[in-house]
N, C-alpha and C positions, 0 to 999 in steps of 0.2 A: 735270531735274525729273521725278519719277515721273508716269506717265499717270494721270488721274483714274480711280477705281475703276469708275464707271459706264461709262466708255469701254472698259475692259477687259472688263466683262461684256457690253457690246453687241457687241464684236468677236468674242467667243467664240460668242455666240448667232447672229451673222451667219454664222460659219463653219458652224455646225450646220445652219442653214437651207439654205445652199448645198449642203451635203453630203447633204441629204435626210433628216437625222435627225428633223426635224420636218416633217411632210407638209403640203401645201397644203390650206387650209380646215380644218385641224385645230387645236384649241386648244393653246397652249403650257402647260407646267406653271405653276402659280400663282406669284405673286411670293415667297411664303414659301419655297417649294421651292428656288428659285434663291438666295434670301438665305442659306439654310442651306448650299447647295452651295458658293457662292463666299465664304461667311463675310463677308457685307456686310449692310447694312440693307435693309429693304423699299423705302425711299425711293431707295436707289441702284439697285435693280432697276427701279423705276418710271421713273427717269430713262433707264435703258438701253432700256426698252420704248418710251419716248417718242421717243428718237432713232431707233430702228428703224422706228417708225411714220412719222416724217418722211421716211425714205428709201423708204417704200412697201413694206417687207418684211413688216410685220404691220399688223393693224387691230384695234381694240378694240370690243367690243359690251357695252353696259351689262348687268351681271348675269350675263354668259355667259363673259367672259374675253377673252384676247388670242389672235387667230388668225393663222396664217401666210397671207400674201397669195399667195405663189407668184410665178412669173415674170409680168412685165407686158410685153406685146408692144411697147408704144411707148416703153419705158424705154431710155435710152441712157447711155453712160459720162459724157457731159458734163452730165447732169442733176444739179441741186443743189437741196436743199430750200429753199424760199423762207422758211421759218419757223424756221431754225436760229439758235442763239445761241453755238455752240461755236467759231466762227472757222475760217478757211480751212485752217490747218495741221492742226487736229484732224479736219476733214472729209476732206482729201485726202492727209494724211501729212506729218509734220514734215520728212522728208528730201526730199520732192518739191517743197515750196514754199519759195521764196526771195523776199526783198523788196528792191527797189531804191528807195532814198529819193531822190525828186526834189525835194521841198521840205519843210522842217521849220522852223517858227518859232513864237514866242509873240507874240500881238498882242491888241489890244482888239477886241471884237466889233462888227460893224456892227449896224444896227437889226434886220435880219432874223435874224441869228444870236442876238441877244439874245432874240428871240421863240422861236426854235427850241430854245434851250438854257435858257430861263427864267433868264437872268442879267442883271446890270446892266452898263452900258457901261464901268464901271471894273474889271470882273472879267475877267482875261485868259483867252484860250483858246489851245489848240494848233491850228495849221493844218498839216495833214499831207497830203502827196501822195506815194503809193507806187505803184510798179508791182509787182504780184504775179506771179511767174513759176512755172509748173508744169513741172517737168523742163526748166528753163532756157528755156522758151518763154513769151512774154508771154501772160498770161491776163486779169488784171483791173487796171484803172487806178482807184485807190481814193483819193478825196478826203474827208478826215475832219476834223471839228472837235470838240474836247472841252474841257470846262472844266478849267483848271489846278487849281482848288481841290479837285476830286474825284480827280484823278490826279496827285499830286505826283511829282516826280523822273523824269518820263518822258524818256528819252534815246534816242539813235540805236541803242544796243545793243539796247534793247527793241524798237524799230521794225523792226530786222532780224529779230527773232524773232516774238513774238506779243504784241500789246497786250492782247488778251483774256485770255491766260494771266496776264499781269501784274496785270490788274484783278481776276481771280477768285482767283488763288492768293497773290499778294503783298499785295494791298490788301484781300482778303476781301470784295469787293463782288459783289453778285449782280444780274443783269439780271432785270427784272420783266416788261416787255412792250415791244412795238415796233409802230410803224406803218410799213408798207413800201409803196412805190409802184413798180410795174414798168412801164416804157414803152420804146418804140422811139424812136430819135433818129438824126440824121445824124452821120457822123464829123466831128469838128473837127480842128484842127491837132495837138492832143495825142494824139488817138486814132490819127492817121496816123503820128505820130512814135514812140509807145511801144507801140501795139498792132498795128503793121504793117497798119493798116486802109487800104483804098483810099478815095479821096475820096467815092465813092458807096456805100460799104459801110454797111449798117444797123448801128447800135450799140444794144445792150441796156443799159438803165440801171436800177439799183435805188437809189432814194432812200429814206432811212429816218431815223427818230428812235428811239433806244432809251432807255428809262427804267429806273432801278434799282427794286428792290422797294419802296423808300420813296417812289417817285413822282418822283424827281429825274431830269431828262434828263441822260444822260452822253455821248451821241453824236448828232451829225448827220453823215450821210455820203451821198455819191453814188458808187456803184461802177459801172464801165462795162466791158463786154467786147464783143468783136467777135461778130457774130451767129452765127458758126459754131464758137465755142469753148466756150459755156456756155449751158445752159437752166436756168430756174428752174421748179420743180415744186411742187405742193401736193397731198397726199393728202387728199381730202375724205371724211370719214367720218360717216355718219348713225348715231350711237351707239345710237339708240333704235328 
């Protein structure tokens, strides 16, 4: 499946920034210029800009444009944007990410999951537990619940690849907003078994609910990683 256009634009702009074609604290050409160069819409360029901003490569100033941030001294390779919607494979590379399915079932939701996903007790959900590996090393233990009615025909073949790609490209559904909670916890038996965590290792957890653009919750999940394998970052920008 072809890579989304905005990701292609973002990758090219990322290369140019790293090569020094666009200098630190200088504005990028406007969206219309890039839209013409890459033969895409301005919305596609905007999505590319948004992705680069989440990665800390650029920042936007109202009425002035989009500027190159430059090198950030505290930035590390394990940093990941806390406000991304594109999925792990698009963040880190499709060839580098693999998924091991630990559990996959269809079941009826308990009372808490009915609230989380705004569904009735008679509406089935997917219960998915996957280990995400980066270059064949354990990275994230991901426990996800999704309503079956919104994501029909989900199967193990899709779970081994990308659920988000299936949602966006095959079902043509778009994420609207998310509420994310990041906290520290202690390693449990699953973390020790699948993430190679020691009993006393701190574990970083990201709990989230994601809604579609029409306001329907499509995902409740908890993602866990060992303290030394992944950080979540947020570029805070005062636009005015």
